KOLTOR-940364 format. One record per atom (N, C-alpha, C, O): z, x, y. Coordinates in steps of 0.2 Angstrom, whole numbers, padded with zeros to 4 digits, always signed. Layout:
BEGIN
ZXY;...
//
This chain:
BEGIN
+0030+0100+0150;+0030+0092+0151;+0036+0091+0149;+0039+0094+0145;+0037+0085+0152;+0046+0081+0150;+0042+0076+0145;+0038+0072+0146;+0049+0076+0139;+0047+0071+0135;+0045+0065+0137;+0047+0063+0142;+0041+0061+0134;+0038+0056+0135;+0043+0050+0133;+0045+0049+0128;+0044+0046+0139;+0050+0042+0138;+0049+0033+0134;+0043+0031+0132;+0053+0031+0133;+0052+0026+0127;+0046+0019+0129;+0043+0014+0126;+0046+0020+0135;+0040+0015+0137;+0035+0018+0136;+0031+0016+0132;+0034+0023+0138;+0026+0026+0138;+0025+0027+0129;+0020+0025+0126;+0029+0030+0126;+0029+0030+0118;+0026+0025+0116;+0020+0025+0113;+0028+0019+0118;+0026+0013+0115;+0022+0010+0116;+0021+0005+0112;+0018+0011+0120;+0012+0008+0124;+0008+0012+0120;+0004+0009+0116;+0009+0021+0120;+0004+0023+0118;+0001+0022+0112;-0005+0021+0110;+0009+0021+0107;+0007+0019+0099;+0002+0012+0099;-0004+0010+0096;+0005+0010+0103;+0000+0002+0103;-0007+0001+0102;-0010-0003+0100;-0008+0006+0107;-0014+0008+0110;-0018+0012+0102;-0022+0009+0099;-0015+0015+0101;-0017+0021+0094;-0017+0015+0088;-0022+0015+0084;-0011+0011+0087;-0012+0007+0081;-0017+0002+0081;-0018+0000+0076;-0021-0001+0087;-0022-0007+0087;-0031-0005+0091;-0036-0009+0091;-0030+0002+0094;-0037+0003+0095;-0041+0001+0101;-0047+0002+0102;-0037-0002+0105;-0040-0005+0111;-0035-0007+0116;-0029-0009+0114;-0037-0005+0122;-0032-0006+0129;-0030-0012+0129;-0024-0014+0128;-0035-0017+0130;-0036-0023+0129;-0032-0026+0124;-0029-0031+0125;-0032-0024+0118;-0030-0028+0112;-0021-0026+0110;-0016-0029+0107;-0021-0019+0112;-0013-0018+0113;-0007-0021+0118;-0001-0022+0118;-0014-0022+0126;-0011-0025+0130;-0008-0033+0129;-0002-0034+0131;-0013-0037+0125;-0011-0045+0122;-0006-0042+0115;-0004-0047+0112;-0005-0038+0114;-0001-0037+0108;+0005-0038+0110;+0009-0042+0108;+0007-0035+0117;+0013-0032+0120;+0015-0037+0125;+0020-0037+0127;+0010-0042+0128;+0012-0046+0131;+0011-0043+0138;+0015-0046+0141;+0007-0039+0143;+0007-0035+0147;+0001-0036+0150;-0001-0041+0147;-0002-0034+0154;-0007-0035+0158;-0012-0025+0156;-0009-0020+0155;-0020-0029+0155;-0022-0024+0153;-0021-0017+0157;-0019-0012+0155;-0023-0020+0165;-0021-0013+0170;-0014-0009+0170;-0013-0004+0172;-0008-0013+0167;-0003-0009+0166;-0004-0004+0161;-0002+0002+0162;-0006-0008+0154;-0008-0003+0151;-0011+0005+0152;-0009+0010+0151;-0017+0003+0154;-0023+0007+0156;-0020+0012+0161;-0023+0018+0161;-0017+0010+0165;-0012+0018+0169;-0006+0020+0167;-0004+0026+0168;-0001+0015+0162;+0001+0021+0159;+0000+0025+0154;+0003+0031+0152;-0006+0022+0150;-0009+0029+0146;-0013+0034+0150;-0015+0039+0147;-0014+0032+0157;-0018+0037+0161;-0014+0042+0164;-0016+0048+0165;-0006+0039+0167;-0002+0041+0169;+0001+0047+0163;+0003+0052+0166;+0001+0047+0156;+0006+0049+0151;-0002+0056+0150;+0000+0062+0151;-0006+0054+0150;-0013+0058+0151;-0013+0064+0156;-0014+0070+0154;-0010+0062+0163;-0008+0065+0167;-0003+0071+0166;-0004+0077+0167;+0002+0067+0164;+0007+0071+0163;+0007+0076+0157;+0009+0081+0157;+0005+0074+0152;+0001+0079+0146;-0001+0085+0149;+0001+0091+0149;-0007+0083+0153;-0013+0088+0154;-0018+0088+0151;-0023+0091+0153;-0019+0084+0144;-0024+0082+0139;-0026+0076+0139;-0022+0072+0140;-0032+0073+0138;-0035+0067+0135;-0033+0067+0129;-0033+0072+0125;-0028+0059+0129;-0027+0055+0122;-0031+0052+0119;-0029+0049+0113;-0036+0051+0122;-0042+0045+0118;-0048+0047+0120;-0049+0050+0125;-0051+0046+0116;-0059+0045+0118;-0061+0038+0120;-0061+0034+0115;-0064+0036+0125;-0066+0029+0125;-0073+0028+0124;-0078+0030+0126;-0073+0024+0119;-0080+0022+0115;-0082+0015+0117;-0079+0011+0120;-0089+0013+0115;-0091+0005+0116;-0087+0003+0112;-0088-0003+0112;-0084+0004+0107;-0080-0001+0102;-0073-0001+0103;-0070-0005+0099;-0070+0004+0106;-0064+0005+0108;-0061+0012+0109;-0065+0016+0111;-0056+0013+0109;-0052+0019+0110;-0050+0023+0103;-0048+0020+0098;-0051+0031+0104;-0050+0034+0097;-0046+0040+0099;-0046+0042+0105;-0042+0044+0094;-0037+0047+0097;-0041+0055+0096;-0044+0058+0091;-0039+0058+0100;-0042+0066+0101;-0036+0068+0096;-0032+0065+0093;-0038+0075+0097;-0033+0079+0093;-0027+0080+0097;-0022+0082+0092;-0023+0079+0105;-0018+0078+0106;-0017+0073+0105;-0011+0072+0105;-0020+0066+0105;-0018+0059+0100;-0015+0061+0099;-0009+0061+0100;-0019+0063+0091;-0016+0063+0085;-0008+0067+0084;-0003+0065+0081;-0008+0072+0089;-0002+0075+0088;+0005+0070+0092;+0011+0070+0089;+0002+0066+0098;+0008+0063+0101;+0010+0057+0096;+0015+0054+0096;+0005+0055+0091;+0004+0049+0085;+0009+0053+0082;+0014+0051+0083;+0010+0057+0079;+0013+0062+0074;+0023+0061+0077;+0028+0059+0075;+0022+0063+0082;+0028+0064+0088;+0030+0055+0089;+0035+0054+0091;+0027+0051+0088;+0029+0045+0089;+0034+0043+0085;+0040+0043+0085;+0029+0042+0078;+0034+0041+0071;+0039+0045+0070;+0044+0041+0068;+0041+0050+0070;+0045+0055+0070;+0051+0051+0073;+0057+0050+0070;+0050+0051+0079;+0054+0048+0087;+0058+0039+0082;+0064+0038+0081;+0053+0035+0081;+0055+0031+0078;+0059+0029+0073;+0063+0025+0073;+0057+0034+0067;+0060+0036+0063;+0068+0039+0062;+0072+0036+0059;+0068+0043+0066;+0076+0046+0069;+0078+0040+0071;+0082+0037+0068;+0075+0037+0077;+0080+0030+0080;+0083+0026+0074;+0089+0023+0073;+0076+0025+0068;+0081+0021+0063;+0086+0022+0060;+0091+0019+0058;+0085+0028+0058;+0091+0033+0055;+0097+0034+0059;+0103+0035+0056;+0095+0034+0066;+0103+0034+0069;+0105+0028+0070;+0111+0027+0068;+0102+0024+0073;+0105+0017+0070;+0109+0016+0064;+0115+0015+0064;+0106+0016+0060;+0108+0015+0053;+0116+0020+0051;+0121+0017+0048;+0116+0026+0054;+0122+0031+0052;+0127+0028+0059;+0133+0029+0058;+0124+0026+0065;+0129+0022+0071;+0132+0017+0066;+0138+0018+0065;+0130+0012+0062;+0133+0003+0061;+0137+0009+0055;+0144+0009+0055;+0134+0012+0051;+0141+0014+0047;+0147+0016+0051;+0152+0012+0050;+0147+0020+0055;+0153+0022+0060;+0157+0016+0063;+0163+0016+0065;+0154+0011+0064;+0157+0006+0066;+0158-0002+0060;+0158-0008+0060;+0157+0003+0057;+0158-0002+0049;+0154-0010+0049;+0156-0015+0046;+0149-0008+0053;+0143-0014+0052;+0139-0011+0046;+0135-0006+0047;+0139-0014+0042;+0132-0013+0038;+0128-0020+0034;+0129-0023+0029;+0121-0018+0040;+0117-0024+0040;+0112-0019+0043;+0112-0017+0048;+0105-0018+0037;+0099-0014+0037;+0093-0019+0035;+0095-0023+0031;+0089-0018+0037;+0082-0019+0033;+0077-0016+0032;+0076-0012+0036;+0073-0016+0026;+0070-0013+0023;+0065-0015+0023;+0066-0021+0021;+0057-0013+0024;+0052-0014+0025;+0047-0011+0020;+0045-0005+0020;+0044-0017+0013;+0041-0014+0008;+0034-0017+0008;+0033-0023+0010;+0029-0013+0005;+0024-0015+0006;+0019-0014-0004;+0020-0008-0006;+0016-0017-0006;+0016-0016-0013;+0011-0021-0013;+0010-0026-0010;+0005-0019-0020;+0002-0023-0023;+0004-0027-0025;+0010-0028-0026;-0002-0032-0025;+0001-0041-0029;+0005-0040-0037;+0009-0044-0039;+0001-0035-0041;+0002-0035-0048;+0010-0032-0049;+0013-0031-0054;+0011-0031-0044;+0019-0026-0044;+0025-0031-0041;+0031-0028-0040;+0023-0037-0039;+0028-0041-0034;+0033-0043-0041;+0039-0043-0041;+0030-0046-0046;+0036-0049-0051;+0041-0044-0051;+0047-0045-0050;+0038-0037-0054;+0043-0033-0057;+0048-0030-0049;+0054-0030-0049;+0043-0029-0043;+0049-0028-0039;+0055-0034-0037;+0060-0032-0034;+0054-0038-0038;+0058-0043-0036;+0065-0045-0042;+0070-0047-0041;+0060-0044-0048;+0065-0048-0055;+0070-0041-0057;+0076-0041-0058;+0066-0035-0057;+0069-0030-0060;+0070-0027-0055;+0067-0022-0057;+0072-0025-0049;+0071-0022-0042;+0077-0024-0037;+0083-0022-0037;+0074-0027-0035;+0079-0030-0028;+0084-0035-0031;+0090-0035-0029;+0082-0038-0036;+0088-0043-0039;+0095-0039-0043;+0100-0042-0042;+0094-0035-0046;+0100-0029-0046;+0102-0024-0041;+0107-0020-0040;+0096-0024-0036;+0099-0020-0031;+0104-0024-0024;+0109-0022-0021;+0102-0030-0024;+0103-0033-0021;+0110-0037-0021;+0114-0039-0016;+0112-0037-0028;+0120-0038-0030;+0126-0032-0027;+0132-0034-0026;+0124-0026-0028;+0128-0021-0025;+0126-0018-0019;+0129-0013-0016;+0121-0021-0016;+0122-0020-0007;+0117-0026-0004;+0111-0026-0003;+0125-0031-0003;+0123-0038-0002;+0122-0036+0007;+0124-0040+0010;+0121-0032+0010;+0120-0032+0018;+0114-0030+0019;+0112-0031+0024;+0110-0027+0014;+0103-0026+0016;+0096-0031+0016;+0097-0036+0011;+0092-0032+0018;+0089-0038+0022;+0081-0034+0019;+0080-0028+0020;+0077-0038+0016;+0071-0034+0015;+0064-0039+0017;+0064-0045+0018;+0060-0035+0018;+0052-0038+0022;+0048-0036+0020;+0046-0030+0021;+0044-0040+0013;+0041-0038+0009;+0033-0040+0011;+0032-0045+0015;+0028-0037+0008;+0020-0041+0012;+0016-0036+0007;+0017-0030+0005;+0012-0040+0006;+0006-0037-0001;+0000-0034+0004;-0001-0035+0010;-0002-0030-0002;-0009-0025+0003;-0013-0021-0004;-0011-0021-0010;-0017-0020-0002;-0020-0017-0006;-0018-0008-0008;-0013-0005-0005;-0022-0007-0012;-0021-0001-0012;-0021+0004-0006;-0017+0009-0006;-0027+0004-0001;-0027+0006+0004;-0023+0003+0010;-0021+0007+0015;-0021-0006+0009;-0016-0008+0014;-0011-0003+0014;-0008-0002+0019;-0007+0000+0008;-0003+0002+0007;+0001+0010+0008;+0006+0012+0010;-0005+0012+0007;-0005+0019+0009;-0006+0019+0017;-0003+0024+0020;-0009+0015+0019;-0009+0015+0027;-0004+0013+0031;-0004+0015+0037;+0002+0009+0028;+0005+0005+0029;+0012+0011+0030;+0017+0012+0035;+0011+0014+0025;+0017+0021+0023;+0014+0026+0029;+0017+0028+0033;+0008+0028+0027;+0008+0035+0034;+0008+0033+0039;+0010+0037+0043;+0008+0025+0043;+0008+0025+0050;+0016+0021+0053;+0018+0019+0058;+0020+0023+0045;+0028+0021+0048;+0028+0013+0050;+0032+0011+0053;+0022+0009+0046;+0023+0001+0046;+0027+0000+0040;+0029-0006+0040;+0028+0003+0035;+0033+0000+0028;+0038+0007+0028;+0038+0013+0031;+0043+0004+0024;+0048+0012+0023;+0046+0015+0014;+0046+0021+0011;+0044+0008+0011;+0043+0009+0003;+0037+0005+0002;+0036+0000+0005;+0033+0009-0003;+0025+0006-0004;+0025+0005-0012;+0030+0008-0014;+0022+0003-0016;+0021+0002-0022;+0013+0000-0023;+0010-0005-0022;+0010+0005-0025;+0002+0005-0027;+0000+0008-0033;+0003+0013-0037;-0008+0004-0034;-0011+0008-0041;-0014+0013-0040;-0014+0013-0034;-0016+0019-0043;-0020+0024-0042;-0022+0024-0034;-0027+0022-0032;-0018+0025-0032;-0018+0029-0025;-0022+0037-0024;-0020+0042-0026;-0028+0036-0020;-0031+0042-0019;-0025+0047-0015;-0021+0045-0011;-0027+0055-0017;-0022+0058-0014;-0024+0060-0005;-0029+0061-0002;-0017+0058-0004;-0015+0060+0004;-0008+0063+0006;-0002+0063+0004;-0011+0066+0009;-0006+0072+0013;+0001+0071+0014;+0006+0074+0012;-0001+0063+0018;+0004+0060+0023;+0008+0056+0017;+0011+0051+0020;+0009+0057+0012;+0014+0051+0008;+0017+0057+0001;+0015+0063-0001;+0021+0053+0000;+0026+0058-0004;+0029+0053-0011;+0033+0049-0010;+0028+0053-0015;+0029+0050-0022;+0033+0051-0024;+0035+0057-0026;+0038+0045-0024;+0047+0044-0027;+0044+0044-0035;+0045+0050-0037;+0041+0042-0038;+0041+0040-0046;+0031+0040-0046;+0028+0038-0042;+0030+0042-0051;+0024+0040-0053;+0023+0040-0061;+0024+0045-0064;+0020+0033-0065;+0020+0032-0071;+0013+0029-0075;+0010+0024-0073;+0012+0032-0079;+0004+0031-0082;+0003+0024-0085;+0007+0022-0089;-0001+0020-0082;-0002+0012-0083;-0010+0012-0084;-0014+0010-0079;-0012+0013-0089;-0019+0014-0090;-0023+0007-0088;-0020+0001-0087;-0030+0008-0087;-0033+0002-0086;-0035-0001-0091;-0033+0002-0096;-0037-0007-0093;-0038-0010-0098;-0043-0015-0095;-0041-0017-0089;-0049-0018-0099;-0052-0025-0100;-0048-0031-0101;-0045-0033-0105;-0049-0035-0097;-0045-0042-0099;-0049-0045-0100;-0053-0046-0095;-0050-0050-0108;-0055-0053-0110;-0051-0060-0112;-0045-0060-0114;-0055-0066-0112;-0051-0072-0115;-0052-0070-0123;-0055-0067-0126;-0046-0075-0126;-0045-0075-0133;-0053-0076-0139;-0057-0080-0138;-0053-0072-0142;-0059-0071-0145;-0067-0070-0143;-0073-0072-0146;-0065-0067-0138;-0071-0063-0135;-0072-0056-0139;-0068-0052-0140;-0081-0057-0141;-0083-0051-0143;-0079-0045-0141;-0078-0042-0146;-0078-0043-0136;-0076-0036-0134;-0069-0035-0138;-0068-0029-0139;-0062-0040-0140;-0058-0038-0142;-0060-0036-0148;-0055-0036-0151;-0064-0035-0152;-0063-0035-0159;-0065-0026-0157;-0064-0022-0161;-0068-0024-0151;-0072-0018-0150;-0065-0013-0152;-0060-0015-0152;-0068-0007-0154;-0065+0000-0154;-0069+0006-0151;-0075+0008-0150;-0064+0009-0148;-0069+0014-0144;-0073+0012-0138;-0078+0013-0136;-0069+0008-0136;-0073+0002-0130;-0072+0008-0124;-0067+0011-0123;-0078+0009-0120;-0080+0011-0114;-0079+0006-0109;-0078+0000-0111;-0079+0009-0102;-0081+0003-0097;-0088+0004-0098;-0089-0001-0093;-0094+0005-0100;-0100+0006-0099;-0101-0001-0103;-0105-0005-0101;-0097-0003-0109;-0100-0007-0114;-0096-0013-0110;-0097-0018-0113;-0093-0013-0107;-0091-0020-0105;-0095-0024-0098;-0095-0030-0096;-0097-0018-0095;-0102-0021-0088;-0108-0025-0089;-0111-0026-0084;-0109-0027-0096;-0114-0031-0099;-0113-0038-0097;-0117-0042-0094;-0104-0039-0098;-0101-0047-0098;-0101-0049-0091;-0103-0045-0086;-0098-0057-0088;-0100-0055-0082;-0092-0055-0079;-0089-0059-0081;-0091-0052-0076;-0084-0051-0073;-0082-0050-0066;-0085-0048-0062;-0074-0052-0065;-0073-0051-0058;-0070-0045-0055;-0069-0041-0060;-0068-0041-0050;-0064-0036-0048;-0063-0038-0041;-0068-0041-0037;-0054-0036-0040;-0053-0034-0034;-0056-0031-0028;-0058-0026-0029;-0056-0034-0023;-0059-0033-0016;-0059-0026-0015;-0055-0023-0020;-0063-0022-0009;-0064-0016-0008;-0055-0014-0005;-0050-0018-0003;-0057-0008-0007;-0047-0003-0003;-0044-0003-0008;-0039+0001-0009;-0046-0009-0015;-0039-0009-0020;-0041-0003-0025;-0047-0001-0025;-0035+0000-0027;-0035+0005-0031;-0039+0004-0038;-0042+0009-0039;-0038-0002-0042;-0043-0005-0048;-0049-0004-0046;-0053+0000-0049;-0051-0007-0042;-0058-0005-0039;-0063-0001-0038;-0069-0001-0039;-0056+0004-0034;-0059+0012-0033;-0060+0015-0039;-0065+0018-0039;-0056+0014-0043;-0058+0018-0051;-0063+0016-0055;-0067+0020-0058;-0063+0010-0055;-0070+0006-0058;-0076+0010-0056;-0080+0014-0059;-0076+0008-0050;-0083+0010-0046;-0084+0017-0047;-0090+0019-0048;-0077+0022-0047;-0080+0028-0050;-0084+0029-0056;-0090+0031-0057;-0077+0028-0061;-0082+0029-0067;-0088+0025-0068;-0092+0027-0072;-0088+0020-0066;-0096+0016-0065;-0102+0021-0064;-0106+0022-0068;-0101+0024-0056;-0106+0027-0054;-0107+0034-0058;-0112+0036-0059;-0103+0036-0061;-0103+0043-0062;-0104+0043-0073;-0105+0048-0077;-0105+0036-0073;-0112+0035-0079;-0118+0033-0078;-0123+0032-0082;-0119+0031-0070;-0126+0028-0068;-0126+0023-0069;-0132+0021-0071;-0120+0018-0067;-0121+0012-0070;-0117+0008-0062;-0112+0010-0059;-0122+0003-0059;-0120-0001-0054;-0115-0006-0056;-0115-0009-0062;-0111-0007-0051;-0107-0015-0054;-0110-0017-0050;-0112-0015-0045;-0109-0027-0052;-0113-0032-0050;-0107-0037-0051;-0108-0042-0055;-0101-0037-0048;-0098-0042-0050;-0100-0048-0048;-0103-0049-0042;-0098-0055-0053;-0100-0061-0052;-0094-0063-0047;-0095-0067-0043;-0089-0060-0047;-0083-0065-0041;-0079-0058-0039;-0079-0053-0043;-0077-0059-0034;-0074-0053-0030;-0068-0057-0026;-0068-0062-0023;-0063-0054-0026;-0055-0058-0024;-0051-0052-0023;-0052-0047-0026;-0046-0055-0017;-0039-0049-0018;-0034-0051-0020;-0028-0049-0020;-0036-0058-0025;-0030-0061-0028;-0029-0059-0038;-0034-0060-0042;-0023-0056-0040;-0023-0056-0047;-0024-0061-0048;-0029-0061-0052;-0023-0068-0046;-0018-0074-0050;-0028-0077-0050;-0029-0081-0054;-0032-0075-0044;-0039-0078-0044;-0041-0075-0052;-0043-0078-0057;-0039-0067-0052;-0044-0065-0059;-0042-0066-0066;-0044-0064-0071;-0036-0070-0064;-0034-0070-0072;-0035-0079-0073;-0036-0080-0079;-0035-0084-0068;-0039-0090-0069;-0047-0087-0073;-0050-0088-0079;-0050-0083-0068;-0056-0083-0069;-0058-0080-0078;-0063-0082-0082;-0054-0076-0080;-0053-0074-0087;-0050-0079-0091;-0051-0078-0097;-0046-0084-0089;-0044-0089-0094;-0047-0094-0093;-0046-0100-0096;-0053-0092-0090;-0055-0100-0089;-0064-0099-0093;-0068-0103-0094;-0063-0094-0096;-0068-0092-0100;-0076-0087-0096;-0080-0084-0099;-0075-0089-0089;-0080-0086-0085;-0083-0077-0087;-0088-0075-0086;-0078-0074-0089;-0078-0067-0088;-0073-0062-0091;-0068-0064-0094;-0076-0055-0088;-0070-0052-0089;-0068-0050-0084;-0071-0053-0079;-0062-0045-0083;-0058-0043-0077;-0054-0036-0080;-0052-0035-0085;-0054-0031-0075;-0049-0025-0077;-0043-0023-0073;-0042-0023-0066;-0039-0023-0077;-0031-0023-0074;-0026-0018-0078;-0029-0015-0082;-0022-0018-0077;-0017-0012-0081;-0014-0020-0086;-0014-0026-0086;-0012-0017-0090;-0008-0022-0094;-0004-0026-0093;-0003-0032-0095;+0001-0021-0089;+0007-0025-0085;+0005-0031-0085;+0007-0036-0088;-0001-0031-0079;-0001-0036-0073;-0002-0044-0078;+0000-0050-0076;-0004-0044-0085;-0007-0049-0088;-0002-0051-0092;-0003-0055-0096;+0004-0048-0092;+0008-0048-0099;+0010-0054-0102;+0011-0055-0108;+0012-0059-0095;+0014-0067-0097;+0008-0070-0101;+0009-0072-0107;+0003-0070-0099;-0004-0072-0103;-0005-0072-0109;-0007-0076-0114;-0004-0063-0109;-0005-0061-0115;+0001-0063-0121;-0001-0064-0127;+0008-0064-0120;+0012-0067-0123;+0010-0073-0124;+0010-0074-0130;+0009-0077-0121;+0005-0085-0121;+0001-0086-0125;+0000-0092-0127;-0003-0080-0127;-0010-0080-0131;-0016-0082-0125;-0022-0083-0128;-0017-0082-0121;-0021-0084-0116;-0026-0079-0116;-0032-0080-0113;-0025-0074-0117;-0031-0067-0113;-0027-0062-0119;-0022-0062-0122;-0032-0058-0118;-0030-0051-0123;-0032-0044-0117;-0037-0044-0113;-0028-0040-0117;-0030-0033-0113;-0032-0029-0120;-0028-0030-0125;-0037-0026-0121;-0040-0021-0122;-0043-0013-0120;-0046-0012-0116;-0040-0010-0124;-0039-0003-0120;-0047+0001-0118;-0053-0001-0121;-0046+0004-0114;-0056+0008-0114;-0053+0015-0114;-0049+0017-0110;-0056+0019-0118;-0055+0027-0116;-0060+0030-0114;-0063+0034-0117;-0061+0028-0108;-0065+0032-0100;-0058+0038-0099;-0052+0036-0097;-0060+0045-0099;-0053+0048-0098;-0050+0046-0089;-0044+0048-0087;-0052+0045-0088;-0051+0042-0079;-0048+0036-0079;-0044+0035-0074;-0048+0030-0083;-0045+0026-0083;-0039+0025-0087;-0035+0021-0085;-0037+0030-0093;-0032+0032-0098;-0028+0034-0092;-0022+0031-0092;-0029+0037-0088;-0024+0043-0084;-0021+0039-0076;-0018+0041-0071;-0025+0032-0076;-0022+0029-0071;-0015+0027-0067;-0011+0024-0071;-0012+0027-0061;-0004+0025-0064;-0003+0022-0058;-0007+0020-0054;+0004+0021-0060;+0007+0019-0052;+0012+0021-0050;+0016+0023-0053;+0011+0021-0043;+0014+0025-0038;+0019+0022-0033;+0018+0016-0031;+0026+0026-0033;+0030+0023-0029;+0033+0029-0025;+0036+0034-0026;+0030+0025-0016;+0030+0031-0012;+0035+0030-0006;+0038+0025-0006;+0034+0035-0001;+0035+0034+0005;+0033+0040+0010;+0031+0045+0007;+0033+0040+0016;+0030+0044+0020;+0034+0052+0019;+0040+0053+0020;+0028+0057+0018;+0031+0062+0017;+0033+0067+0023;+0031+0066+0029;+0037+0070+0023;+0043+0074+0028;+0045+0068+0034;+0044+0068+0040;+0047+0064+0029;+0051+0061+0033;+0060+0060+0031;+0061+0059+0025;+0064+0059+0034;+0071+0059+0032;+0072+0052+0031;+0072+0048+0035;+0073+0050+0026;+0074+0044+0023;+0081+0042+0025;+0086+0045+0023;+0082+0036+0028;+0090+0032+0029;+0093+0030+0023;+0091+0026+0019;+0098+0032+0022;+0103+0032+0015;+0101+0024+0013;+0100+0023+0007;+0100+0022+0016;+0097+0014+0012;+0091+0012+0008;+0090+0009+0003;+0087+0016+0013;+0079+0016+0009;+0080+0022+0004;+0078+0020-0002;+0082+0028+0004;+0083+0033-0002;+0087+0030-0008;+0085+0030-0014;+0092+0026-0007;+0095+0023-0013;+0090+0018-0017;+0090+0017-0023;+0087+0013-0012;+0083+0009-0014;+0077+0011-0018;+0074+0007-0021;+0074+0017-0018;+0068+0020-0019;+0070+0022-0026;+0067+0020-0031;+0077+0026-0027;+0079+0029-0032;+0079+0024-0036;+0075+0025-0041;+0084+0017-0036;+0084+0011-0040;+0079+0010-0041;+0078+0010-0048;+0074+0008-0038;+0066+0007-0041;+0064+0009-0046;+0064+0007-0051;+0061+0016-0044;+0061+0019-0050;+0063+0020-0057;+0060+0020-0063;+0070+0019-0055;+0072+0019-0062;+0074+0010-0065;+0074+0009-0071;+0075+0006-0062;+0075-0003-0063;+0068-0004-0064;+0068-0006-0069;+0063-0003-0062;+0057-0009-0063;+0054-0004-0068;+0054+0002-0069;+0051-0011-0072;+0047-0010-0079;+0041-0005-0078;+0039-0001-0082;+0038-0005-0070;+0031-0001-0070;+0032+0006-0070;+0027+0010-0071;+0040+0008-0070;+0039+0016-0069;+0045+0020-0075;+0047+0026-0075;+0046+0015-0079;+0049+0015-0085;+0045+0019-0090;+0039+0016-0091;+0047+0025-0093;+0043+0028-0098;+0041+0023-0103;+0037+0025-0108;
//
């Protein structure tokens, strides 16, 4: 077969990402018949089906997975080539896409991007928030260049540039009964009303795992995707939550709340991860920023 042309690859990757021909057509501003015909032409040229059609949309076949990985490499190589050509032309302007958990945002901007931008004024940034799962998927699918997340699950598609231990604590209002406890474990905290981050967040995943290991069920009073909502929940005296100490350092300094260490081994070993896609040749700008963040962000300092 001939190498897929840019149009065929672009349409294929849109369908693969969105999960339906109609959705991909709307996203690209094309008629569904055009997208469907292009996919059919590509499958005929390859001699294999790329998608399984289901009532809920399209699912990649094994051949489709291979073509998707090829497409990611093509896009990454195109970006790398464009940056290298711009350097030869003397044009220094590039864009780096970052996906991170909300708890890392202040550290990223204040200690990472602030100092990096002074030395690399030609770099522009697109920064988006996401859960741990969102961050991992964005890196694995080449939707972001750099990801920062808390306790992601092991994924062969991801390579860590830096990992730093950030134990999970129970966050309580000042004067709460748990604040004076020693040898405190997660099971000791679950009798108190609690708030948790939503599905797909590393904090919730690890708390749920430890709770399940001890035979206890999680029944949060409040669920949210916002760390700021968790802070306000605790500050208002409604109950407790679970976060690394760094996520509430400002509130601790102001005497609004306390972070109490938890002795469960899995919670003590929780960590922050700075990540890029595995097996990817990083553009020089991304490589430099990754090294800078690993050194300058407080989240990754020993």
